[in-house]
C-alpha positions in Angstrom: 1.8 21.2 -2.9 -1.6 22.3 -4.3 -3.6 19.7 -6.3 -3.4 19.8 -10.0 -6.1 17.4 -11.3 -5.9 18.8 -14.8 -2.6 17.1 -15.6 -2.7 13.5 -16.8 -1.1 10.8 -14.7 1.5 10.2 -17.3 2.6 13.8 -17.0 2.5 13.9 -13.2 4.9 11.0 -12.9 7.5 12.9 -14.8 6.9 16.5 -13.6 4.8 16.7 -10.4 6.7 18.0 -7.4 10.1 18.0 -9.2 11.8 21.2 -10.2 15.3 21.9 -11.5 17.8 22.3 -8.6 17.8 26.1 -7.8 21.6 26.0 -7.2 22.9 24.1 -10.2 19.9 23.7 -12.5 20.2 19.9 -12.2 17.1 18.4 -13.9 17.0 15.4 -11.5 16.5 16.1 -7.8 19.9 15.8 -6.2 20.6 13.4 -3.3 21.0 15.7 -0.3 23.0 13.4 1.8 23.6 16.0 4.6 22.3 15.1 8.0 22.2 18.7 9.1 21.9 22.2 7.6 23.5 25.5 8.4 21.5 28.2 10.2 22.4 31.9 9.8 21.1 32.6 13.3 19.5 30.3 15.9 16.3 29.1 14.4 16.8 30.9 11.1 17.4 28.5 8.2 16.3 27.8 4.6 13.5 25.4 5.5 15.8 22.6 6.6 17.6 22.0 9.9 18.0 18.3 10.4 17.3 15.4 7.9 15.1 13.5 10.3 12.7 16.4 10.3 13.0 17.3 6.7 15.2 16.6 3.7 15.0 18.2 0.3 15.1 14.9 -1.6 12.4 13.4 0.5 10.4 16.6 0.3 10.3 16.4 -3.6 9.2 12.8 -3.4 6.4 13.6 -0.9 5.2 16.4 -3.2 5.0 14.1 -6.1 3.2 11.4 -4.2 0.5 13.9 -3.1 0.0 14.9 -6.7 -0.3 11.2 -7.9 -3.0 10.4 -5.3 -4.8 13.7 -5.7 -4.1 14.4 -2.1 -3.2 17.5 0.0 0.0 16.2 1.6 2.2 13.1 1.7 4.7 11.7 4.2 7.4 9.0 3.6 8.5 6.4 6.1 11.1 3.7 6.2 8.6 1.0 5.3 5.0 0.3 4.6 4.6 -1.0 8.2 6.3 2.1 9.6 3.6 4.1 7.7 0.9 2.0 9.1 2.2 2.3 12.6 2.2 6.1 12.3 -1.5 5.9 11.7 -2.0 3.7 14.7 -0.1 6.3 16.8 -2.8 8.8 16.2 -4.9 6.9 18.7 -4.8 6.0 22.4 -5.4 3.0 24.7 -9.0 2.1 24.6 -9.6 3.3 21.0 -11.1 0.8 18.6 -10.1 -0.1 15.0 -12.1 -2.1 12.5 -9.9 -3.8 9.9 -10.4 -6.1 7.0 -9.9 -9.7 7.8 -7.9 -10.3 4.6 -4.7 -8.3 5.2 -1.0 -8.5 4.4 0.4 -10.8 7.1 2.8 -8.1 8.5 -0.1 -5.7 8.9 -2.1 -8.3 10.9 1.0 -9.0 13.0 1.4 -5.3 13.8 -2.2 -4.9 14.7 -2.7 -8.1 16.7 0.8 -8.6 18.2 2.0 -5.1 18.8 -0.8 -2.5 18.8 -3.0 -4.5 21.2 -0.2 -4.2 23.8 -0.6 -0.4 23.6 -4.3 -0.9 24.5 -5.8 -0.5 21.0 -8.7 -2.8 20.3 -9.3 -4.5 16.9 -12.1 -6.3 15.0 -11.2 -8.1 11.8 -14.1 -8.5 9.5 -15.2 -9.1 5.9 -15.7 -5.6 4.6 -18.0 -6.8 1.8 -20.8 -6.9 4.4 -22.2 -3.5 5.2 -24.4 -5.0 7.9 -21.4 -6.6 9.6 -19.4 -3.3 9.4 -22.2 -1.3 11.0 -22.6 -3.9 13.7 -19.0 -3.6 14.8 -18.9 0.2 15.2 -18.7 1.4 18.8 -18.5 4.9 20.3 -14.7 4.4 20.7 -14.2 3.4 17.0 -11.6 5.7 15.6 -10.4 4.0 12.4 -11.5 1.7 9.6 -8.6 0.2 7.8 -8.6 -2.1 4.8 -7.0 -3.1 1.5 -8.7 -3.4 -1.8 -8.1 -5.6 -3.6 -7.0 -7.6 -0.6 -3.8 -9.5 0.0 -3.9 -12.4 -0.9 -7.6 -13.2 -1.7 -8.2 -10.3 -4.1 -11.5 -9.3 -2.5 -12.8 -6.0 -3.7 -14.3 -3.6 -1.2 -16.5 -0.5 -1.9 -14.3 2.4 -0.8 -17.0 5.1 -1.1 -19.5 3.1 0.9 -17.1 2.1 3.7 -15.7 5.6 3.9 -19.2 7.0 4.3 -20.0 4.5 7.1 -16.7 5.4 8.9 -17.4 9.1 8.7 -20.9 8.6 10.0 -19.3 7.1 13.1 -16.8 10.0 13.3 -13.9 7.6 12.4 -11.1 8.0 9.9 -11.0 5.7 6.8 -7.6 4.5 5.6 -7.0 2.4 2.5 -3.9 0.3 1.7 -3.6 1.0 -2.0 -0.4 -1.0 -2.6 -1.8 -3.5 -5.0 -3.2 -1.0 -7.3 -0.8 2.0 -7.1 -2.1 5.5 -7.9 -2.2 4.6 -11.6 -5.2 2.2 -11.2 -7.0 3.6 -8.1 -7.3 6.8 -6.0 -9.1 6.1 -2.7 -9.0 9.8 -1.7 -11.2 10.6 -4.6 -13.7 8.1 -3.3 -13.8 9.5 0.3 -10.9 7.9 2.1 -8.9 10.1 4.5 -5.6 8.4 4.2 -4.0 6.2 1.6 -1.0 4.0 2.5 1.5 2.5 0.0 4.3 0.1 0.6 6.4 1.8 -2.0 8.7 -1.2 -1.9 6.3 -2.5 -4.4 4.8 -0.9 -7.5 5.6 2.8 -6.9 9.4 2.1 -6.8 9.0 -1.0 -9.0 12.5 -2.3 -9.1 12.8 -4.4 -5.9 15.7 -2.4 -4.5 14.1 -0.1 -1.9 12.0 -0.6 1.2 9.8 2.4 1.9 6.2 3.4 2.7 4.1 6.5 2.5 0.9 8.1 3.7 -1.1 10.4 1.4 -4.0 12.4 2.9 -6.6 15.0 2.5 -5.9 17.2 5.5 -8.7 17.8 8.0 -9.2 19.0 11.6 -8.9 16.3 14.2 -10.6 16.1 17.6 -8.2 16.7 20.4 -7.1 13.5 22.1 -8.8 12.5 25.4 -5.4 12.4 27.2 -3.5 15.6 26.6 0.1 16.5 27.1 1.1 17.8 30.5 3.6 20.3 29.1 1.6 23.6 28.9 4.0 25.1 26.4 3.3 22.3 23.9 0.8 23.1 21.2 -0.8 19.8 20.1 -1.1 19.4 16.3 -4.7 20.0 15.2 -4.9 18.6 11.7 -4.4 15.1 10.4 -1.3 16.1 8.4 0.3 18.1 11.3 -0.3 15.2 13.7 1.3 12.6 11.3 4.1 15.0 10.5 4.8 15.4 14.2 4.9 11.6 14.5 7.2 11.2 11.5 9.7 13.5 13.2 9.1 12.3 16.8 9.3 8.5 16.0 12.1 8.8 13.5 11.2 6.1 11.0 12.3 8.2 8.0 13.6 7.3 4.6 17.2 8.0 3.5 17.9 10.6 0.8 19.4 7.9 -1.5 16.3 5.7 -1.2 14.1 8.8 -1.8 16.1 9.5 -5.0 15.7 5.9 -6.2 11.9 6.0 -5.8 11.8 9.4 -7.6 13.6 7.6 -10.4 11.3 4.6 -10.3 8.1 6.8 -10.4 9.2 8.1 -13.8 8.1 4.8 -15.4 5.2 4.1 -13.1 2.5 4.7 -15.8 4.1 2.6 -18.5 5.0 -0.2 -16.0 1.5 -0.4 -14.6 -0.1 -0.5 -18.0 2.2 -3.5 -18.9 1.6 -5.2 -15.6 -2.2 -5.1 -16.2 -2.0 -6.3 -19.8 0.3 -9.3 -18.9 -1.8 -10.2 -15.8 -5.0 -10.4 -17.8 -3.4 -12.8 -20.3 -1.9 -14.9 -17.6 -5.2 -15.0 -15.6 -7.1 -16.1 -18.8 -4.6 -18.8 -19.4 -4.8 -20.2 -15.8 -8.6 -20.0 -15.8 -8.7 -22.4 -18.7 -6.0 -24.8 -17.4 -7.3 -28.2 -16.3 -4.9 -28.3 -13.3 -6.1 -25.0 -11.9 -9.1 -25.1 -9.6 -9.9 -21.3 -9.5 -8.3 -18.0 -10.4 -8.8 -14.8 -8.4 -8.2 -11.8 -10.5 -10.6 -8.7 -10.6 -10.1 -8.4 -14.3 -11.9 -11.7 -15.0 -15.6 -11.5 -15.4 -15.8 -14.6 -13.2 -14.4 -12.6 -10.2 -17.3 -11.7 -7.8 -16.0 -8.2 -7.5 -15.4 -7.5 -11.2 -18.3 -5.1 -11.5 -17.3 -3.1 -8.4 -13.6 -3.1 -9.5 -14.6 -1.8 -12.9 -16.4 1.1 -11.3 -13.7 2.3 -8.8 -10.5 1.3 -10.6 -9.1 2.2 -14.0 -7.5 -1.2 -14.5 -7.0 -4.4 -12.6 -3.3 -4.5 -11.7 -0.7 -7.2 -11.8 -1.6 -9.3 -8.8 -3.6 -12.6 -8.8 -3.9 -15.7 -6.8 -5.1 -19.2 -7.9 -5.8 -22.6 -6.4 -4.1 -25.6 -7.9 -5.8 -29.0 -8.1 -3.1 -30.3 -5.8 -2.0 -31.0 -2.3 0.8 -29.1 -0.4 3.5 -31.4 -1.8 2.4 -31.0 -5.4 2.1 -27.2 -4.9 5.7 -27.2 -3.6 6.7 -29.0 -6.8 5.0 -26.4 -8.9 6.6 -23.5 -7.1 10.0 -25.1 -7.3 9.7 -25.8 -11.1 9.0 -22.3 -12.4 12.0 -20.6 -13.9 11.0 -17.1 -15.0 8.8 -16.5 -12.0 11.2 -16.1 -9.0 10.0 -17.8 -5.8 10.3 -14.9 -3.4 8.2 -12.7 -1.1 7.2 -9.1 -2.0 5.5 -8.0 -5.2 5.3 -5.1 -7.7 8.7 -5.3 -9.3 9.4 -5.4 -13.0 10.3 -9.1 -12.6 7.6 -11.7 -12.1 7.4 -13.2 -8.6 5.5 -16.2 -7.2 5.0 -17.3 -3.6 3.0 -19.5 -1.2 1.0 -17.3 1.1 0.4 -19.9 3.8 4.1 -20.6 4.2 5.6 -17.2 3.2 3.9 -13.8 3.3 1.0 -14.8 5.6 2.7 -17.3 7.9 2.2 -14.9 10.8 -1.6 -15.2 10.5 -2.8 -18.1 12.7 -3.7 -21.3 10.8 -7.3 -21.2 11.8 -7.7 -17.6 10.5 -5.9 -18.5 7.3 -8.3 -21.3 6.7 -11.3 -19.1 7.5 -10.4 -16.5 4.9 -9.3 -19.1 2.3 -5.5 -19.1 2.5 -5.2 -22.9 1.9 -2.2 -25.0 1.1 -2.9 -25.1 -2.6 -3.2 -21.3 -2.9 -0.5 -19.5 -5.0 0.1 -15.8 -5.3 1.6 -14.3 -8.4 3.0 -10.8 -9.1 3.0 -10.6 -12.9 6.0 -8.6 -14.2 6.6 -6.8 -17.4 8.3 -9.6 -19.3 6.8 -11.0 -22.5 3.5 -12.5 -21.5 3.9 -15.5 -23.8 7.2 -16.4 -22.1 5.5 -16.2 -18.7 2.6 -18.4 -19.8 5.1 -21.0 -21.2 6.9 -21.0 -17.9 3.7 -21.6 -16.0 2.5 -24.3 -18.4 5.8 -26.2 -18.0 5.6 -26.1 -14.2 1.9 -27.2 -14.3 2.9 -30.2 -16.5 5.1 -31.4 -13.6 2.2 -31.3 -11.1 
């Protein structure tokens, strides 16, 4: 789908990539549940042959995602981690990846416990330091991967600067934009090559789908060092074609029904994100003034060290925050077990408010010494602020804090 930057985001979430069904006129994209499609002659079909390769429901979702991130193309996968793994599959043994040191625990586990066994090499660094980033670049560096704001410490990284450094080294720059969604931040506009979303979170927004996507600005890729032995095989030459090949070859696709659910969820993405941001700022301001809270990490607060940078590259500050209680592990457990409106659960980005303990839950796969190094302590709490009434959420937190 061609880019249309003239439409507002609020219009894109309703119309981009979605057309009335040509057969019936159905306004909403149908669920094409067929696994296979008829061919009039061998190799002659209407654009679809097998649903692992392409499916009309998924194709509509991919077109809409590309429009929302101002990208050339998008591809959907069965989860955010499957999307991330597809990017890693662009590379070969001996290639080097520089990643942020503050990552979702599952991403760290994939990098450190899986991809290293394929021969990929990783450095995990604080991306706020340009000097440190430049010092880690090697001739074999092929990818710079980071989140901003980060999970769970809400560090804010300069996308434009990091992308520029990656490109100087001939590497790709990929940004996990899950926390912000395309409503608040568009990394491709700032120079990134690939944007990844765990669409399980804000893009779907209803805690009933597991899915991921990659959105990219297409570009030529250098041929791999090790080539295929089959002389009849034409290796994909562009970023999109290579990732599309991997999507089909590896097979971690989304189902038509899940694609339909996310298409439905996207319709309210703009209004949901606006409410998430409004509520989160109120909650963060309440927590920052509470005597039992040591520190609040939310980019929308002027006290946040990345507030100025966030204001320059984001259109809002999202619904995610973390804070440190003036408490030990046991009292932190008491707090987390006392809240009522905030559901104690992993994940984030749903309409309902969620709360969790990173050290025990989402980031348990990160070794304790690394958790301590980046600040994931026993009194750290992560909050996904939903779209309920903000005063009710604050009252719930106030009651739980009174029991600490």
